[in-house]
Every structure is written in structure tokens, then in C-alpha cells.
TIPABA-998285 format. One record per residue (C-alpha): residue in one letter; x, y, z; residue number from 1. Coordinates in steps of 0.05 Angstrom, whole numbers, plus 5000, padded with zeros to 4 digits. Each point is the difference from the previous one (the first is absolute). Layout:
('a', (X, Y, Z), NUM);
...
END
This chain:
('x', (6329, 9571, 5932), 1);
('x', (4968, 4991, 4932), 2);
('x', (5045, 4944, 4976), 3);
('x', (4974, 4957, 5058), 4);
('x', (4928, 5011, 4978), 5);
('x', (5020, 4981, 4928), 6);
('x', (5032, 4937, 5026), 7);
('x', (4938, 4980, 5039), 8);
('x', (4956, 5016, 4940), 9);
('x', (5043, 4958, 4954), 10);
('x', (4996, 4941, 5047), 11);
('x', (4924, 5006, 5005), 12);
('x', (4993, 5004, 4924), 13);
('x', (5043, 4939, 4990), 14);
('x', (4968, 4962, 5057), 15);
('x', (4927, 5018, 5008), 16);
('x', (4978, 4996, 5073), 17);
('x', (4977, 4927, 5003), 18);
('x', (5064, 4976, 4964), 19);
('x', (5043, 5045, 5044), 20);
('x', (4969, 4973, 5063), 21);
('x', (5008, 4929, 4975), 22);
('x', (5074, 5015, 4987), 23);
('x', (5010, 5031, 5068), 24);
('x', (4956, 4948, 5033), 25);
('x', (5004, 5033, 5068), 26);
('x', (4945, 4958, 5032), 27);
('x', (5022, 4932, 4974), 28);
('x', (5033, 4948, 5045), 29);
('x', (5041, 4939, 4984), 30);
('x', (5028, 4943, 5042), 31);
('x', (5074, 4997, 5010), 32);
('x', (4997, 4930, 4971), 33);
('x', (4980, 5029, 4933), 34);
('x', (5045, 5062, 4994), 35);
('x', (5039, 4966, 4943), 36);
('x', (4941, 5018, 4956), 37);
('x', (5016, 5074, 5008), 38);
('x', (5053, 5038, 4962), 39);
('x', (5065, 5005, 5039), 40);
('x', (4990, 5074, 5014), 41);
('x', (4934, 4988, 5036), 42);
('x', (5024, 4945, 5047), 43);
('x', (5009, 5006, 5076), 44);
('x', (5075, 5006, 4999), 45);
('x', (4997, 5061, 4955), 46);
('x', (4949, 5031, 5047), 47);
('x', (5046, 4988, 5059), 48);
('x', (5058, 5031, 4961), 49);
('x', (4959, 5062, 4983), 50);
('x', (4978, 5010, 5072), 51);
('x', (5072, 4987, 5023), 52);
('x', (5019, 5059, 4956), 53);
('x', (4943, 5046, 5019), 54);
('x', (5008, 4999, 5075), 55);
('x', (5075, 5014, 5007), 56);
('x', (4998, 5061, 4955), 57);
('x', (4955, 5037, 5049), 58);
('x', (5028, 4969, 5063), 59);
('x', (5073, 5008, 4981), 60);
('x', (4990, 5073, 4978), 61);
('x', (4964, 5015, 5065), 62);
('x', (5057, 4968, 5041), 63);
('x', (5056, 5030, 4958), 64);
('x', (4975, 5071, 5009), 65);
('x', (4970, 4994, 5069), 66);
('x', (5060, 5013, 5045), 67);
('x', (5022, 5061, 4961), 68);
('x', (4929, 5025, 4994), 69);
('x', (4984, 4995, 5074), 70);
('x', (5066, 5032, 5020), 71);
('x', (5006, 5055, 4947), 72);
('x', (4926, 5018, 4991), 73);
('x', (4961, 4974, 5061), 74);
('x', (5058, 5010, 5049), 75);
('x', (4992, 4933, 5036), 76);
('x', (5045, 4974, 5056), 77);
('x', (5010, 4929, 5025), 78);
('x', (4936, 5001, 5042), 79);
('x', (4956, 5024, 4942), 80);
('x', (5029, 4950, 4951), 81);
('x', (4987, 4946, 5051), 82);
('x', (4928, 5021, 5006), 83);
('x', (4992, 5003, 4924), 84);
('x', (5025, 4929, 4992), 85);
('x', (4959, 4977, 5059), 86);
('x', (4937, 5025, 4965), 87);
('x', (5025, 4970, 4934), 88);
('x', (4998, 4931, 5032), 89);
('x', (4930, 5005, 5031), 90);
('x', (4967, 4973, 4936), 91);
('x', (5049, 4942, 5001), 92);
('x', (4977, 4985, 5071), 93);
('x', (4928, 5002, 4974), 94);
('x', (5016, 4955, 4941), 95);
('x', (4956, 4947, 5032), 96);
('x', (4943, 5043, 4974), 97);
('x', (5015, 4972, 4931), 98);
('x', (4962, 4938, 5022), 99);
('x', (4937, 5042, 5007), 100);
('x', (5011, 5035, 4934), 101);
('x', (5008, 4932, 4965), 102);
('x', (4927, 4988, 5015), 103);
('x', (4985, 5055, 4950), 104);
('x', (5061, 5002, 4954), 105);
('x', (5040, 4948, 4964), 106);
('x', (5073, 5001, 5020), 107);
('x', (5023, 5026, 4933), 108);
('x', (4948, 5056, 5001), 109);
('x', (5023, 5019, 5070), 110);
('x', (5073, 5001, 4977), 111);
('x', (4984, 5046, 4941), 112);
('x', (4958, 5048, 5042), 113);
('x', (5056, 5003, 5051), 114);
('x', (5049, 5019, 4945), 115);
('x', (4955, 5057, 4980), 116);
('x', (4998, 5025, 5073), 117);
('x', (5076, 4996, 5005), 118);
('x', (5009, 5037, 4934), 119);
('x', (4951, 5055, 5018), 120);
('x', (5031, 5013, 5069), 121);
('x', (5070, 5001, 4971), 122);
('x', (4979, 5049, 4945), 123);
('x', (4975, 5052, 5050), 124);
('x', (5052, 4991, 5056), 125);
('x', (5041, 5062, 4983), 126);
('x', (4939, 5046, 5005), 127);
('x', (4993, 4986, 5075), 128);
('x', (5068, 5018, 5032), 129);
('x', (4974, 5003, 5071), 130);
('x', (4998, 4950, 5056), 131);
('x', (4925, 4989, 4994), 132);
('x', (5001, 4999, 4924), 133);
('x', (5056, 4950, 4996), 134);
('x', (4967, 4955, 5052), 135);
('x', (4936, 4998, 4958), 136);
('x', (5033, 4987, 4932), 137);
('x', (5047, 4950, 5032), 138);
('x', (4942, 4963, 5031), 139);
('x', (4962, 4995, 4934), 140);
('x', (5062, 4978, 4962), 141);
('x', (5013, 4949, 5055), 142);
('x', (4930, 4971, 4994), 143);
('x', (5012, 4990, 4926), 144);
('x', (5070, 4971, 5009), 145);
('x', (4984, 4951, 5057), 146);
('x', (4933, 4976, 4973), 147);
('x', (5032, 4990, 4932), 148);
('x', (5058, 4961, 5030), 149);
('x', (4953, 4956, 5040), 150);
('x', (4958, 4983, 4939), 151);
('x', (5060, 4991, 4954), 152);
('x', (5035, 4953, 5049), 153);
('x', (4938, 4957, 5002), 154);
('x', (4994, 5000, 4924), 155);
('x', (5074, 4982, 4991), 156);
('x', (4994, 4939, 5046), 157);
('x', (4936, 4978, 4966), 158);
('x', (5022, 5011, 4928), 159);
('x', (5072, 4976, 5002), 160);
('x', (5016, 4926, 5005), 161);
('x', (5038, 4979, 5063), 162);
('x', (5058, 4971, 4960), 163);
('x', (5008, 5065, 4961), 164);
('x', (4986, 5048, 5057), 165);
('x', (5071, 5018, 5025), 166);
('x', (5027, 5014, 4930), 167);
('x', (4937, 5036, 4977), 168);
('x', (4996, 5044, 5062), 169);
('x', (5073, 5016, 4990), 170);
('x', (4986, 5024, 4930), 171);
('x', (4940, 5041, 5024), 172);
('x', (5046, 5034, 5051), 173);
('x', (5047, 5015, 4943), 174);
('x', (4943, 5030, 4959), 175);
('x', (4979, 5044, 5058), 176);
('x', (5073, 5021, 5009), 177);
('x', (5003, 5018, 4926), 178);
('x', (4938, 5044, 5008), 179);
('x', (5030, 5035, 5060), 180);
('x', (5066, 5008, 4964), 181);
('x', (4965, 5034, 4942), 182);
('x', (4965, 5048, 5047), 183);
('x', (5064, 5016, 5037), 184);
('x', (5039, 5012, 4936), 185);
('x', (4947, 5049, 4977), 186);
('x', (5001, 5035, 5067), 187);
('x', (5076, 5008, 4999), 188);
('x', (5000, 5026, 4928), 189);
('x', (4939, 5044, 5011), 190);
('x', (5026, 5029, 5064), 191);
('x', (5070, 5013, 4975), 192);
('x', (4987, 5022, 4927), 193);
('x', (4926, 5016, 4992), 194);
('x', (4987, 5038, 5064), 195);
('x', (4942, 4955, 5021), 196);
('x', (4959, 5020, 5060), 197);
('x', (4969, 4956, 5053), 198);
('x', (4931, 5014, 4970), 199);
('x', (5019, 4974, 4931), 200);
('x', (5039, 4940, 5025), 201);
('x', (4945, 4975, 5046), 202);
('x', (4946, 5017, 4949), 203);
('x', (5032, 4961, 4943), 204);
('x', (5014, 4939, 5043), 205);
('x', (4930, 4997, 5028), 206);
('x', (4968, 5009, 4932), 207);
('x', (5041, 4944, 4970), 208);
('x', (4976, 4952, 5054), 209);
('x', (4927, 5019, 4988), 210);
('x', (5007, 4990, 4925), 211);
('x', (5030, 4930, 5008), 212);
('x', (4945, 4982, 5050), 213);
('x', (4947, 5020, 4949), 214);
('x', (5034, 4959, 4946), 215);
('x', (5001, 4939, 5046), 216);
('x', (4926, 5010, 5013), 217);
('x', (4982, 5005, 4926), 218);
('x', (5045, 4949, 4968), 219);
('x', (4999, 4939, 5045), 220);
('x', (4943, 4952, 5017), 221);
('x', (4987, 4981, 5072), 222);
('x', (5039, 4937, 5015), 223);
('x', (4966, 4948, 5044), 224);
('x', (5045, 4961, 5047), 225);
('x', (4994, 4924, 4998), 226);
('x', (4987, 5002, 5076), 227);
('x', (4944, 5043, 5029), 228);
('x', (5028, 5047, 5053), 229);
('x', (4970, 5004, 5070), 230);
('x', (4973, 5069, 5015), 231);
('x', (5006, 5000, 5076), 232);
('x', (5057, 5017, 5047), 233);
('x', (5044, 4939, 5011), 234);
('x', (5052, 4994, 5055), 235);
('x', (5032, 4931, 5001), 236);
('x', (5046, 4974, 5055), 237);
('x', (5041, 4962, 4949), 238);
('x', (5018, 5066, 4965), 239);
('x', (5031, 5029, 5064), 240);
('x', (5072, 5001, 4973), 241);
('x', (4978, 5036, 4937), 242);
('x', (4964, 5052, 5043), 243);
('x', (5062, 5009, 5044), 244);
('x', (5047, 5008, 4941), 245);
('x', (4955, 5054, 4971), 246);
('x', (4993, 5036, 5067), 247);
('x', (5076, 5005, 5007), 248);
('x', (5008, 5019, 4926), 249);
('x', (4950, 5056, 5007), 250);
('x', (5037, 5031, 5058), 251);
('x', (5068, 4993, 4968), 252);
('x', (4977, 5025, 4933), 253);
('x', (4973, 5064, 5029), 254);
('x', (5067, 5019, 5029), 255);
('x', (5032, 4994, 4931), 256);
('x', (4945, 5036, 4963), 257);
('x', (4993, 5058, 5049), 258);
('x', (5069, 5013, 5027), 259);
('x', (5052, 4974, 4950), 260);
('x', (4982, 5050, 4945), 261);
('x', (4985, 5054, 5052), 262);
('x', (5072, 4991, 5026), 263);
('x', (5028, 5013, 4930), 264);
('x', (4965, 5067, 4997), 265);
('x', (5008, 5022, 5073), 266);
('x', (5071, 4977, 5014), 267);
('x', (5033, 5003, 4931), 268);
('x', (4958, 5055, 4967), 269);
('x', (4980, 4960, 4938), 270);
('x', (4961, 5039, 4948), 271);
('x', (4941, 4972, 4960), 272);
('x', (5042, 4978, 4940), 273);
('x', (5054, 4970, 5046), 274);
('x', (4950, 4960, 5042), 275);
('x', (4963, 4978, 4937), 276);
('x', (5066, 4978, 4968), 277);
('x', (5010, 4955, 5060), 278);
('x', (4931, 4970, 4989), 279);
('x', (5019, 4989, 4927), 280);
('x', (5060, 4959, 5021), 281);
('x', (4955, 4960, 5046), 282);
('x', (4951, 4982, 4945), 283);
('x', (5053, 4984, 4949), 284);
('x', (5028, 4951, 5050), 285);
('x', (4930, 4972, 5014), 286);
('x', (4987, 4991, 4925), 287);
('x', (5063, 4959, 4995), 288);
('x', (4997, 4960, 5064), 289);
('x', (4925, 4990, 5013), 290);
('x', (4993, 4945, 4947), 291);
('x', (5064, 4968, 5027), 292);
('x', (4969, 5003, 5070), 293);
('x', (4939, 4963, 4973), 294);
('x', (5046, 4945, 4975), 295);
('x', (5036, 5001, 5068), 296);
('x', (4934, 4990, 5038), 297);
('x', (4978, 4946, 4951), 298);
('x', (5066, 4962, 5009), 299);
('x', (5015, 5009, 5075), 300);
('x', (4929, 5008, 5027), 301);
('x', (4967, 5052, 5045), 302);
('x', (5037, 4983, 5064), 303);
('x', (5071, 5011, 4974), 304);
('x', (4978, 5060, 4958), 305);
('x', (4967, 5037, 5058), 306);
('x', (5057, 4983, 5049), 307);
('x', (5049, 5029, 4949), 308);
('x', (4958, 5063, 4994), 309);
('x', (4995, 5011, 5075), 310);
('x', (5074, 4988, 5014), 311);
('x', (5017, 5051, 4947), 312);
('x', (4951, 5051, 5028), 313);
('x', (5028, 4991, 5070), 314);
('x', (5069, 5022, 4978), 315);
('x', (4972, 5056, 4957), 316);
('x', (4960, 5030, 5057), 317);
('x', (5061, 4995, 5046), 318);
('x', (5040, 5038, 4947), 319);
('x', (4946, 5053, 4996), 320);
('x', (5010, 5012, 5074), 321);
('x', (5075, 5004, 4988), 322);
('x', (4989, 5060, 4954), 323);
('x', (4981, 5040, 5063), 324);
('x', (5047, 4967, 5050), 325);
('x', (5062, 5001, 4955), 326);
('x', (4984, 5058, 4954), 327);
('x', (5002, 4961, 4935), 328);
('x', (4987, 5039, 4936), 329);
('x', (4946, 5004, 4948), 330);
('x', (5034, 4947, 4955), 331);
('x', (4992, 4946, 5053), 332);
('x', (4928, 5022, 5013), 333);
('x', (4984, 4994, 4926), 334);
('x', (5031, 4931, 4995), 335);
('x', (4960, 4976, 5060), 336);
('x', (4936, 5029, 4971), 337);
('x', (5009, 4960, 4935), 338);
('x', (5017, 4935, 5037), 339);
('x', (4941, 5012, 5046), 340);
('x', (4953, 5005, 4941), 341);
('x', (5029, 4937, 4968), 342);
('x', (4990, 4957, 5062), 343);
('x', (4929, 5025, 5008), 344);
('x', (4985, 4975, 4930), 345);
('x', (5007, 4928, 5027), 346);
('x', (4937, 5011, 5042), 347);
('x', (4956, 4969, 4946), 348);
('x', (5024, 4933, 5028), 349);
('x', (4948, 5012, 5055), 350);
('x', (4946, 4999, 4946), 351);
('x', (5024, 4934, 4970), 352);
('x', (5004, 4970, 5070), 353);
('x', (4928, 5019, 5013), 354);
('x', (4978, 4974, 4931), 355);
('x', (5028, 4932, 5018), 356);
('x', (4965, 4994, 5068), 357);
('x', (4934, 5036, 4984), 358);
('x', (4932, 4972, 4986), 359);
('x', (4988, 5027, 4929), 360);
('x', (4931, 5026, 5020), 361);
('x', (5030, 5042, 5057), 362);
('x', (5052, 5039, 4960), 363);
('x', (4959, 5064, 4992), 364);
('x', (4975, 5006, 5071), 365);
('x', (5067, 4981, 5030), 366);
('x', (5035, 5051, 4956), 367);
('x', (4956, 5054, 5031), 368);
('x', (5011, 4976, 5071), 369);
('x', (5076, 4996, 4989), 370);
('x', (5003, 5070, 4971), 371);
('x', (4967, 5025, 5063), 372);
('x', (5049, 4961, 5044), 373);
('x', (5058, 5028, 4959), 374);
('x', (4976, 5071, 5014), 375);
('x', (4985, 4995, 5075), 376);
('x', (5071, 5024, 5018), 377);
('x', (5000, 5048, 4940), 378);
('x', (4944, 5042, 5031), 379);
('x', (5038, 5018, 5064), 380);
('x', (5073, 4985, 4986), 381);
('x', (5017, 5059, 4954), 382);
('x', (4970, 5048, 5050), 383);
('x', (5036, 4969, 5059), 384);
('x', (5066, 4995, 4964), 385);
('x', (4992, 5071, 4975), 386);
('x', (5009, 5022, 5072), 387);
('x', (5060, 4952, 5007), 388);
('x', (5029, 5032, 4938), 389);
('x', (5003, 5069, 5032), 390);
('x', (5043, 4974, 5057), 391);
('x', (5040, 4944, 4966), 392);
('x', (4991, 4980, 4927), 393);
('x', (5047, 4941, 5011), 394);
('x', (4951, 4971, 5051), 395);
('x', (4948, 4994, 4945), 396);
('x', (5046, 4953, 4961), 397);
('x', (5016, 4960, 5063), 398);
('x', (4925, 4985, 5005), 399);
('x', (5001, 4979, 4927), 400);
('x', (5059, 4953, 5013), 401);
('x', (4962, 4966, 5057), 402);
('x', (4940, 4991, 4953), 403);
('x', (5044, 4969, 4946), 404);
('x', (5028, 4950, 5051), 405);
('x', (4930, 4981, 5023), 406);
('x', (4980, 4988, 4927), 407);
('x', (5060, 4955, 4991), 408);
('x', (4980, 4958, 5060), 409);
('x', (4929, 4994, 4972), 410);
('x', (5026, 4980, 4931), 411);
('x', (5037, 4942, 5032), 412);
('x', (4933, 4970, 5017), 413);
('x', (4979, 4993, 4926), 414);
('x', (5007, 4926, 4979), 415);
('x', (5041, 4980, 4940), 416);
('x', (4938, 4980, 4961), 417);
('x', (4940, 5039, 5027), 418);
('x', (4932, 4972, 4982), 419);
('x', (4930, 4997, 5029), 420);
('x', (5010, 4962, 5065), 421);
('x', (5075, 5017, 5002), 422);
('x', (4997, 5074, 5011), 423);
('x', (5057, 5004, 5051), 424);
('x', (5056, 4955, 5026), 425);
('x', (4955, 4986, 5060), 426);
('x', (4940, 4976, 4959), 427);
('x', (5019, 4927, 4996), 428);
('x', (5021, 4998, 5072), 429);
('x', (4933, 5028, 5021), 430);
('x', (4964, 4949, 4955), 431);
('x', (5039, 4942, 5029), 432);
('x', (4987, 5024, 5070), 433);
END
């Protein structure tokens, strides 16, 4: 530990306290209109990139090891895994509480504190291999994850120009995929060659996230949006389609997160390094295709992009069911899992759709409301489908297929050029009437 003390001492000697604080400038704020005055490495996009790296390292490690950990160590079955994921989504359901927290915290401060909570809960997960212990650590990690995502989504839509949003969000998805890829590669290598344990794997991932969060707190000033955000709950009739898309997406996403990877372990007996290798393939594909998807959304618009996503997911979920009805092997299941992940990456088109129709002052509060809407089905659906899984795993994917079809029908209602006053294909008809 001594070298760390020497490093801190050297910094303090070179930068006496007032100069060091001036350099770190943790309490300063600057308008987004004047960020060009800052060095490139202290600008908002760099901060978004760092946070996009910090979160996936903990979250992806937690997800990569979870199914093996709960089966091999905690001895979970389908019902228990359903309960675990149901509890995991409760903070998402309560994401509307972000509005209250924003009365006391700036969005960026809330995002950083949430990263610390996620990192801490991830770091200690392996030390609580019981039902009650995993429920508690999962809940704390979920608070960090969901509150971070709520704040970050709001910051992205405020800080990124509308014209650049699809491509920029695509690149941020690629950055997050790269962080997840790095975590997965280390898990595979560590598990296969270095005899890593769950304790070390979770501990290193959580610690990394905490360190990056502290760096973000110390290095960057507090950026002030050009539009003051409203701090009360806002529920607008004209946003109804955005709400509906997120409700359906939340339900559909849970089936993929909870049961697709669980199937790989339960049905095909995947080991940690095998399941993680599949995740690696996913994120390599995301790194390559996410920026291209940003270009796709920018060129074709949100309506065509989301319809394309939902048509693809419909066939993928049908094929998942076919694994059980027709006895298809692990190779087909792996291919479907990768395609599934790629289609889900197009979901950021929902964000750019909202950015185009939103009152700029309502982005933060609406992001919190929408996160809650997204997680309404996530609270009860994993538990309910966990019981379905015991009797018929294929039935779970039939439900997912119906949800994908409903999302496709909703996406058809997005106008070609959504704007304020033209939120759906019915908006002009209602105005004329």
C-alpha cells in the first residue's frame, strides 16, 4: 500500500492544496454554451464516455456470472430467479423518485453517486450467497443502475445536439459494449487460466466502477444546461406513444434478460467461461454495428428503425420457442441470442424520437417518469413467468412474441418527421378536428 501513499504525497507536493483544488475544480460550473473553453478531456462528451465505461463493467460482470452463481452456489430454480429479477426491477419502478432527488442533487452528481452504489453492491455480491443476501445486494445494485440510467439518459438528451444524437448515441452504445467486452474477456481468461473466484471477479469489477466514478467527480466541472429543467412530475397526454413504447419494451426486455441466458445454463449446461464467451461475441457485434445503427436511424428515421427492430424480435422470439418445440441445439440458441442482442441495440431510436417531440425543459422529469413506466411490467413479469417456465419454457417466449408484435403496431404510429405538435400520425388529424 505504501506506493499509493507516495503517489498522493507527490501530487500534494507538486500541487499544494489550493492549486490542487483549483485544478480539480470540483465545485465549479460552466454553461454548455461555453464548454469549448475547456480542454477536450474535461468536456461533457468525455464525461459521458467515462460513465458509459464505468457502468457496464460492474453490470456486465454481475450479469455474466449471475446465472452460474445462483445455480452452482445459491442453488436457485426458475421461481427463485424470477423473484430475484422481480426485486431487481423494483428500483426501476421507483425511478420517478429521481424527480424528488433532483431537488437536492444535480443530475450529474446523482449519476456519479448511483455509480458508486452499483459498484459497491457488485463488489460484495459473492459474499452473500443466500436468497436474502442476494435480494439485498441486488436491490442496492439496482438502485445504482436504474438511477444512473435515468440521470444519464436525461443528460444525453440535454447535452447532445438533435442532429448529432442518433450517431452519437450509437457510438456511446459501442463504447459501453467495448467496456463490457473487456470485462467478459477478463472473466473468460481469469476463469479458465487464473482460477478466479466469484469473490475476486465481483470485487474487481465493482472497485473499477467506484474508481471511475470518483475520477468523474474530481476532474469535471458541473455542466449547466442551456434550458432549466422542471423539477416536478410531468405526465403529458402528447407523450402517450412514447410511454406505450417504453411499457412494451420493459416487458419484452425482461424476458430476454431473465430467461434467455438462464436457458443457456439450464437447458444446455453452459459453464461460466462458455456463457461469457457468448457475451463477448455479442459485444464485439455491438461495437461494430452500433455506430452503423446510429447512421441507420439518422438516415431512415425512428419509425422505420423501430419497426425493423420489432419485426426482427418477433421472429427471434418465435425461434426461441422452437428450441423447445423442435429440440434445436445450442448452436441455434447461441445465434438467436446474438441476433437478439443486436436488434435490442436499435432501442436508442426511442430516445431520439422523444428528443424530437419533447419540451427541452421536461427532459429530466419525463426521463424519470418513463423509467418507471418501463419497469411496471418488470416488477411482476419475471415472477409470473418464472412459474410459467416450470411448466412450459416455450410459453414464456410466446408471450415475448406477442409483446414484440404489439411494439411493432405502436411503432407504426410514429410520424415520418416527429416534432413538437406532431408526436403521432394522429396529431394533425386531431388538430384539424
